[in-house]
C-alpha positions in Angstrom: -20.8 34.6 11.9 -20.0 31.6 10.3 -20.4 30.6 6.7 -20.1 27.0 6.2 -18.9 25.9 2.5 -18.4 22.7 0.5 -15.1 22.2 -0.8 -14.5 21.6 -4.6 -13.3 18.6 -6.7 -11.3 21.1 -8.4 -8.0 21.8 -6.6 -4.7 23.8 -7.6 -1.9 22.1 -5.7 0.7 24.4 -3.8 4.1 24.7 -5.8 5.8 25.7 -2.6 5.4 25.5 1.1 6.1 23.6 4.0 3.6 20.1 4.0 0.6 20.1 5.9 0.3 20.2 9.8 -3.0 18.5 10.7 -3.0 20.1 14.2 -2.3 23.3 13.0 -5.8 23.7 11.0 -8.9 25.5 12.1 -9.8 23.5 15.3 -6.7 22.0 16.3 -8.4 19.5 18.4 -9.2 17.6 15.6 -5.8 17.0 14.6 -5.5 13.6 15.5 -8.8 12.4 13.7 -7.4 14.2 10.6 -3.8 12.5 10.8 -6.2 9.1 11.3 -8.1 9.8 8.2 -4.7 11.1 6.0 -2.6 8.0 7.1 -5.3 5.6 6.0 -6.2 7.6 2.6 -2.3 7.9 2.2 -1.6 3.9 2.8 -4.0 2.9 0.8 -2.9 4.8 -2.1 0.8 4.0 -1.7 0.0 0.2 -2.5 1.5 -0.5 -6.1 0.1 -3.3 -7.6 -2.5 -3.6 -10.7 -5.1 -4.9 -8.4 -4.3 -2.4 -5.9 -4.6 0.6 -7.8 -8.2 -0.4 -9.0 -9.3 -0.8 -5.7 -8.2 2.5 -4.8 -9.5 4.3 -7.5 -12.9 2.5 -6.8 -13.1 3.6 -3.6 -12.5 6.4 -4.6 -15.0 7.1 -7.1 -12.0 8.1 -9.9 -11.6 6.4 -13.7 -8.4 4.7 -15.1 -8.0 8.5 -16.4 -7.6 10.0 -12.9 -4.5 7.4 -11.5 -2.4 11.1 -11.4 -4.7 11.5 -8.2 -3.9 8.3 -6.4 0.0 9.3 -7.2 -0.6 12.6 -5.7 -2.9 11.3 -2.6 0.3 9.0 -1.8 2.5 12.0 -1.4 0.4 14.3 0.9 2.7 14.0 3.7 5.3 15.6 1.8 3.2 17.8 -0.6 3.6 21.5 -0.4 0.5 23.1 1.1 -1.0 26.3 0.3 -4.0 28.5 1.4 -7.3 26.2 1.6 -8.9 29.4 -0.2 -6.1 28.9 -3.6 -6.1 25.0 -3.1 -10.3 24.8 -4.1 -11.1 26.3 -7.4 -14.5 24.6 -8.3 -17.3 27.6 -9.3 -18.1 28.1 -5.9 -14.4 29.7 -5.2 -13.9 31.2 -8.5 -17.1 33.4 -8.1 -15.7 34.1 -4.6 -12.2 35.0 -6.0 -11.0 35.7 -2.4 -7.4 36.6 -4.2 -8.8 40.2 -4.9 -10.5 41.2 -2.3 -9.0 43.9 -0.2 -7.2 43.2 3.0 -10.0 44.0 5.5 -12.6 41.9 3.4 -9.9 39.1 3.3 -9.7 39.2 6.8 -13.1 38.9 7.4 -13.1 35.8 5.0 -10.5 34.0 7.1 -12.2 34.9 10.1 -15.9 33.7 8.8 -15.6 31.2 6.3 -14.8 27.1 6.6 -14.8 24.6 4.4 -16.1 21.3 5.0 -14.1 18.3 3.6 -13.9 14.7 3.4 -10.2 14.9 4.1 -9.7 17.5 6.9 -13.2 17.7 8.7 -13.3 21.3 8.6 -10.6 24.0 7.4 -10.5 28.1 7.5 -10.0 29.4 4.0 -6.7 30.6 5.1 -5.2 27.4 6.9 -2.8 25.7 4.6 -3.6 22.3 2.6 -2.3 20.4 -0.1 -4.4 19.3 -2.8 -6.1 15.7 -2.3 -8.6 14.1 -3.7 -11.0 12.4 -1.3 -14.6 13.0 -1.3 -16.7 13.1 2.1 -18.3 10.0 0.6 -15.5 7.9 0.7 -15.1 4.7 2.9 -11.8 4.1 4.1 -10.0 0.8 5.6 -11.0 0.1 9.6 -11.1 2.1 11.6 -11.5 4.7 9.8 -14.3 3.6 7.4 -17.3 5.9 6.1 -16.0 9.6 6.1 -20.1 10.8 6.6 -20.0 8.7 9.8 -16.6 9.1 10.9 -17.0 13.1 10.9 -20.3 13.4 12.0 -18.6 11.6 15.4 -15.6 13.9 15.6 -17.0 17.4 14.6 -19.6 17.4 16.9 -17.8 18.2 20.5 -15.6 20.9 18.3 -17.5 22.5 15.9 -20.7 22.9 18.7 -19.3 25.6 20.6 -17.6 27.3 17.5 -21.2 27.8 16.0 -22.7 28.5 19.2 -23.2 32.3 19.0 -24.1 32.4 15.4 -25.6 33.4 13.2 -24.7 30.4 10.7 -25.3 30.5 7.3 -25.3 27.3 5.7 -24.0 26.6 1.7 -23.0 23.3 1.9 -24.1 20.8 -0.2 -26.1 17.7 1.3 -23.2 15.3 1.2 -21.3 17.7 3.3 -24.3 18.7 5.1 -24.6 15.3 6.8 -21.3 15.8 8.5 -22.4 17.8 11.0 -25.9 19.5 12.0 -26.4 22.0 15.0 -28.1 21.0 18.0 -31.4 21.6 18.1 -31.3 24.4 21.1 -29.2 26.2 17.7 -31.0 25.7 15.1 -32.8 29.1 15.5 -29.5 31.0 14.6 -28.9 28.3 11.6 -30.0 29.2 8.2 -29.9 27.1 5.3 -29.4 28.5 1.8 -30.7 27.7 -1.8 -30.7 29.4 -4.8 -33.7 29.5 -6.9 -33.7 30.4 -10.7 -36.9 32.7 -12.0 -38.0 32.7 -15.5 -41.2 33.4 -17.3 -42.6 31.2 -19.2 -46.2 32.0 -20.8 -46.5 35.1 -18.9 -46.1 32.5 -15.8 -43.1 32.9 -13.5 -41.6 29.5 -12.8 -38.9 28.5 -10.4 -35.9 25.9 -10.4 -33.2 24.8 -9.0 -30.0 25.0 -10.3 -26.9 23.7 -9.7 -23.8 25.0 -11.6 -25.1 28.6 -11.1 -26.1 27.6 -7.5 -22.7 27.6 -6.6 -21.9 31.0 -8.5 -24.3 32.5 -6.8 -23.3 31.2 -3.4 -19.9 32.7 -4.2 -20.8 36.0 -5.2 -23.0 36.2 -2.1 -19.7 35.2 0.5 -17.9 37.8 -1.8 -20.6 40.8 -1.2 -20.8 39.7 2.3 -17.0 39.7 2.7 -16.7 42.9 0.8 -18.7 44.7 3.4 -17.2 43.0 6.2 -21.0 42.5 7.3 -21.2 41.6 11.2 -25.1 40.7 11.3 -26.1 39.3 15.2 -29.1 36.9 13.8 -30.5 35.3 11.1 -32.5 38.3 11.1 -30.1 40.8 10.5 -28.4 37.9 8.0 -31.4 38.5 6.1 -31.4 42.1 6.0 -27.5 42.4 5.4 -28.2 40.5 1.8 -31.0 41.9 0.8 -29.1 45.3 1.7 -27.0 43.9 -0.9 -29.5 43.4 -3.4 -30.5 39.9 -3.0 -33.8 38.5 -3.4 -34.3 36.5 -0.3 -37.2 34.6 0.7 -38.0 32.3 3.9 -39.9 29.2 4.0 -41.5 27.7 6.9 -39.7 24.8 9.0 -40.7 22.9 12.1 -39.2 23.7 15.6 -35.7 22.6 16.0 -35.0 23.0 12.4 -32.6 25.4 10.9 -34.4 27.9 9.0 -34.6 28.3 5.1 -33.7 30.6 3.0 -34.2 31.1 -0.9 -31.9 33.4 -2.9 -34.2 34.1 -6.0 -32.0 35.1 -9.2 -33.4 35.7 -12.3 -30.0 35.8 -15.0 -27.7 32.8 -14.7 
Protein backbone atom coordinates (compact mmCIF):
# COMPACT_ATOMS: atom_id res chain seq x y z
CA UNK A 1 0.00 0.00 0.00
CA UNK A 2 1.17 3.50 -0.82
CA UNK A 3 -0.23 6.67 0.77
CA UNK A 4 0.46 9.95 -1.04
CA UNK A 5 0.70 13.01 1.21
CA UNK A 6 1.21 16.74 0.58
CA UNK A 7 4.02 18.51 2.43
CA UNK A 8 3.39 21.33 4.89
CA UNK A 9 4.50 24.94 4.74
CA UNK A 10 5.24 24.73 8.45
CA UNK A 11 8.53 22.95 9.13
CA UNK A 12 10.66 22.35 12.20
CA UNK A 13 14.39 22.44 11.43
CA UNK A 14 16.56 19.62 12.72
CA UNK A 15 19.13 20.84 15.23
CA UNK A 16 21.64 18.01 14.79
CA UNK A 17 22.54 15.57 12.06
CA UNK A 18 24.49 15.37 8.83
CA UNK A 19 23.40 17.36 5.75
CA UNK A 20 20.95 15.86 3.27
CA UNK A 21 22.19 13.44 0.62
CA UNK A 22 19.68 13.53 -2.28
CA UNK A 23 20.77 10.06 -3.41
CA UNK A 24 19.91 8.55 -0.03
CA UNK A 25 16.26 9.59 -0.11
CA UNK A 26 13.53 7.22 -1.30
CA UNK A 27 13.88 6.40 -5.00
CA UNK A 28 17.62 7.20 -5.20
CA UNK A 29 17.41 7.29 -8.99
CA UNK A 30 15.88 10.75 -8.49
CA UNK A 31 19.13 11.95 -6.89
CA UNK A 32 20.34 13.90 -9.93
CA UNK A 33 16.92 15.53 -10.47
CA UNK A 34 16.79 16.54 -6.80
CA UNK A 35 20.32 17.93 -6.89
CA UNK A 36 19.51 20.15 -9.89
CA UNK A 37 16.57 21.71 -8.04
CA UNK A 38 18.57 22.07 -4.82
CA UNK A 39 21.48 23.75 -6.59
CA UNK A 40 19.26 26.23 -8.44
CA UNK A 41 17.31 27.08 -5.28
CA UNK A 42 20.46 27.58 -3.22
CA UNK A 43 22.20 29.67 -5.89
CA UNK A 44 19.15 31.91 -6.19
CA UNK A 45 18.88 32.39 -2.43
CA UNK A 46 22.60 33.12 -2.00
CA UNK A 47 22.45 36.27 -4.12
CA UNK A 48 23.03 39.13 -1.70
CA UNK A 49 21.91 42.36 -3.34
CA UNK A 50 18.66 43.96 -2.23
CA UNK A 51 17.24 43.53 -5.71
CA UNK A 52 18.20 39.85 -5.80
CA UNK A 53 16.68 39.18 -2.38
CA UNK A 54 13.45 40.90 -3.46
CA UNK A 55 13.43 38.73 -6.59
CA UNK A 56 13.93 35.55 -4.54
CA UNK A 57 11.07 36.53 -2.25
CA UNK A 58 8.81 37.04 -5.28
CA UNK A 59 9.82 33.75 -6.90
CA UNK A 60 9.12 31.81 -3.70
CA UNK A 61 5.90 33.70 -2.93
CA UNK A 62 7.23 35.08 0.35
CA UNK A 63 6.71 38.41 2.10
CA UNK A 64 9.37 40.85 3.23
CA UNK A 65 8.92 39.53 6.76
CA UNK A 66 9.94 36.07 5.59
CA UNK A 67 13.48 36.98 4.51
CA UNK A 68 14.73 34.40 7.01
CA UNK A 69 13.40 31.68 4.70
CA UNK A 70 15.77 32.93 1.99
CA UNK A 71 18.71 32.69 4.39
CA UNK A 72 17.63 29.18 5.42
CA UNK A 73 17.43 28.03 1.81
CA UNK A 74 20.90 29.46 1.15
CA UNK A 75 22.36 27.11 3.77
CA UNK A 76 20.52 23.92 2.73
CA UNK A 77 23.64 21.97 1.61
CA UNK A 78 25.16 22.36 5.09
CA UNK A 79 21.99 22.34 7.23
CA UNK A 80 21.29 19.43 9.62
CA UNK A 81 18.78 16.93 8.22
CA UNK A 82 16.12 15.17 10.28
CA UNK A 83 13.32 12.68 9.57
CA UNK A 84 10.78 14.18 7.17
CA UNK A 85 7.99 13.12 9.53
CA UNK A 86 9.45 15.42 12.18
CA UNK A 87 10.39 18.26 9.82
CA UNK A 88 6.87 18.59 8.38
CA UNK A 89 4.72 20.08 11.13
CA UNK A 90 1.54 21.36 9.52
CA UNK A 91 -2.03 20.44 10.47
CA UNK A 92 -2.00 17.01 8.81
CA UNK A 93 1.26 16.03 10.49
CA UNK A 94 0.14 17.31 13.89
CA UNK A 95 -2.95 15.09 13.64
CA UNK A 96 -0.85 12.16 12.43
CA UNK A 97 1.52 12.66 15.40
CA UNK A 98 3.88 9.99 14.10
CA UNK A 99 6.28 10.36 17.01
CA UNK A 100 3.77 8.88 19.45
CA UNK A 101 3.04 5.75 17.39
CA UNK A 102 4.45 2.46 18.62
CA UNK A 103 7.36 0.84 16.77
CA UNK A 104 5.22 -1.43 14.59
CA UNK A 105 2.93 1.41 13.53
CA UNK A 106 5.86 3.71 12.80
CA UNK A 107 7.55 1.01 10.72
CA UNK A 108 4.31 0.59 8.76
CA UNK A 109 4.04 4.34 8.28
CA UNK A 110 7.60 4.74 7.04
CA UNK A 111 7.03 1.92 4.56
CA UNK A 112 3.66 3.14 3.30
CA UNK A 113 3.46 6.94 3.31
CA UNK A 114 5.32 9.25 0.93
CA UNK A 115 5.37 13.05 0.80
CA UNK A 116 5.38 15.02 -2.45
CA UNK A 117 7.73 18.00 -2.40
CA UNK A 118 8.63 20.83 -4.73
CA UNK A 119 12.27 20.43 -3.72
CA UNK A 120 12.73 16.68 -3.30
CA UNK A 121 10.08 15.28 -5.61
CA UNK A 122 8.93 12.57 -3.21
CA UNK A 123 10.32 11.31 0.12
CA UNK A 124 9.49 8.76 2.80
CA UNK A 125 8.65 10.07 6.27
CA UNK A 126 11.82 8.47 7.60
CA UNK A 127 14.06 10.15 5.00
CA UNK A 128 16.46 12.76 6.37
CA UNK A 129 15.86 16.27 5.01
CA UNK A 130 16.49 19.85 6.20
CA UNK A 131 13.72 22.40 6.65
CA UNK A 132 13.25 24.42 3.44
CA UNK A 133 10.84 26.73 1.66
CA UNK A 134 10.01 25.84 -1.93
CA UNK A 135 6.47 24.97 -2.99
CA UNK A 136 5.71 23.08 -6.18
CA UNK A 137 4.17 26.24 -7.66
CA UNK A 138 7.62 27.86 -7.84
CA UNK A 139 9.44 28.41 -11.14
CA UNK A 140 13.24 28.33 -10.73
CA UNK A 141 15.84 29.60 -13.19
CA UNK A 142 16.56 27.49 -16.29
CA UNK A 143 17.06 24.69 -16.95
CA UNK A 144 14.75 23.63 -14.06
CA UNK A 145 11.87 26.02 -14.70
CA UNK A 146 8.39 25.33 -13.28
CA UNK A 147 8.58 22.61 -10.66
CA UNK A 148 5.21 21.04 -11.47
CA UNK A 149 6.28 20.32 -15.04
CA UNK A 150 9.80 19.40 -13.94
CA UNK A 151 8.66 16.74 -11.50
CA UNK A 152 5.89 15.52 -13.75
CA UNK A 153 8.62 14.67 -16.27
CA UNK A 154 11.05 13.18 -13.74
CA UNK A 155 8.76 11.27 -11.39
CA UNK A 156 6.96 9.00 -13.81
CA UNK A 157 9.79 6.60 -14.60
CA UNK A 158 10.63 6.11 -10.91
CA UNK A 159 7.19 6.30 -9.33
CA UNK A 160 5.07 4.32 -11.77
CA UNK A 161 6.75 1.00 -10.80
CA UNK A 162 6.68 1.87 -7.09
CA UNK A 163 2.92 2.44 -7.23
CA UNK A 164 2.11 -0.44 -9.56
CA UNK A 165 1.16 -2.98 -6.91
CA UNK A 166 -1.46 -0.84 -5.25
CA UNK A 167 -3.59 0.07 -3.60
CA UNK A 168 -2.66 3.75 -3.58
CA UNK A 169 -4.47 6.22 -1.32
CA UNK A 170 -4.07 9.75 -2.65
CA UNK A 171 -4.42 12.46 0.02
CA UNK A 172 -2.57 15.19 -1.87
CA UNK A 173 -3.83 18.70 -2.51
CA UNK A 174 -4.41 19.75 -6.12
CA UNK A 175 -1.04 21.43 -6.69
CA UNK A 176 0.88 18.36 -5.57
CA UNK A 177 -1.48 15.95 -7.31
CA UNK A 178 -0.40 17.57 -10.58
CA UNK A 179 3.16 16.30 -10.08
CA UNK A 180 2.23 12.69 -10.82
CA UNK A 181 -0.84 10.80 -11.97
CA UNK A 182 -1.11 7.02 -12.19
CA UNK A 183 -1.06 5.41 -15.64
CA UNK A 184 -4.57 4.76 -16.94
CA UNK A 185 -4.07 1.01 -16.69
CA UNK A 186 -3.35 1.36 -12.95
CA UNK A 187 -6.07 3.90 -12.15
CA UNK A 188 -8.46 1.36 -10.62
CA UNK A 189 -5.83 0.62 -7.96
CA UNK A 190 -5.76 4.30 -6.90
CA UNK A 191 -8.27 6.09 -4.67
CA UNK A 192 -8.31 9.87 -4.29
CA UNK A 193 -9.96 10.98 -1.05
CA UNK A 194 -11.62 14.19 0.05
CA UNK A 195 -13.25 15.13 3.35
CA UNK A 196 -16.80 16.48 3.58
CA UNK A 197 -18.40 18.09 6.62
CA UNK A 198 -22.06 17.17 7.05
CA UNK A 199 -24.31 19.28 9.22
CA UNK A 200 -28.06 19.57 9.57
CA UNK A 201 -29.50 23.00 8.76
CA UNK A 202 -33.24 23.46 9.16
CA UNK A 203 -33.73 19.74 9.22
CA UNK A 204 -31.81 19.25 5.96
CA UNK A 205 -28.39 17.58 5.82
CA UNK A 206 -25.87 19.75 4.00
CA UNK A 207 -22.29 18.90 3.07
CA UNK A 208 -19.31 21.11 2.34
CA UNK A 209 -15.65 20.63 1.57
CA UNK A 210 -13.43 21.78 4.41
CA UNK A 211 -9.80 22.94 4.34
CA UNK A 212 -8.09 23.09 7.73
CA UNK A 213 -10.12 20.18 9.11
CA UNK A 214 -9.71 18.29 5.85
CA UNK A 215 -6.00 18.08 6.66
CA UNK A 216 -6.61 17.09 10.28
CA UNK A 217 -9.03 14.34 9.28
CA UNK A 218 -6.54 12.97 6.76
CA UNK A 219 -3.86 12.93 9.45
CA UNK A 220 -6.11 11.03 11.84
CA UNK A 221 -7.08 8.61 9.07
CA UNK A 222 -3.44 7.77 8.27
CA UNK A 223 -2.70 7.38 11.97
CA UNK A 224 -5.60 4.94 12.36
CA UNK A 225 -4.38 2.85 9.42
CA UNK A 226 -0.84 2.86 10.83
CA UNK A 227 -2.01 1.81 14.29
CA UNK A 228 -3.64 -1.23 12.70
CA UNK A 229 -0.72 -1.87 10.32
CA UNK A 230 -3.41 -2.22 7.67
CA UNK A 231 -2.58 -4.40 4.67
CA UNK A 232 -5.36 -3.94 2.10
CA UNK A 233 -4.61 -5.49 -1.27
CA UNK A 234 -7.17 -3.50 -3.26
CA UNK A 235 -9.17 -0.28 -3.07
CA UNK A 236 -12.22 -2.30 -2.01
CA UNK A 237 -10.26 -3.76 0.91
CA UNK A 238 -8.99 -0.27 1.76
CA UNK A 239 -12.56 1.05 1.91
CA UNK A 240 -13.52 -1.86 4.16
CA UNK A 241 -10.53 -1.16 6.42
CA UNK A 242 -11.50 2.49 6.78
CA UNK A 243 -15.10 1.59 7.58
CA UNK A 244 -13.88 -0.92 10.17
CA UNK A 245 -11.98 2.00 11.72
CA UNK A 246 -15.32 3.87 12.00
CA UNK A 247 -14.81 6.29 9.13
CA UNK A 248 -17.89 7.03 7.01
CA UNK A 249 -16.71 6.38 3.45
CA UNK A 250 -18.74 6.87 0.29
CA UNK A 251 -17.66 6.42 -3.32
CA UNK A 252 -18.46 8.69 -6.25
CA UNK A 253 -18.76 7.34 -9.82
CA UNK A 254 -15.89 8.12 -12.21
CA UNK A 255 -15.10 7.56 -15.86
CA UNK A 256 -13.04 4.55 -16.89
CA UNK A 257 -9.30 5.08 -16.63
CA UNK A 258 -9.60 7.54 -13.73
CA UNK A 259 -8.69 6.94 -10.07
CA UNK A 260 -11.58 6.00 -7.84
CA UNK A 261 -13.05 8.85 -5.80
CA UNK A 262 -13.77 8.46 -2.09
CA UNK A 263 -15.50 10.84 0.31
CA UNK A 264 -14.97 10.65 4.06
CA UNK A 265 -17.96 12.30 5.70
CA UNK A 266 -17.51 13.84 9.16
CA UNK A 267 -20.18 15.31 11.40
CA UNK A 268 -17.78 16.92 13.89
CA UNK A 269 -14.69 19.00 13.09
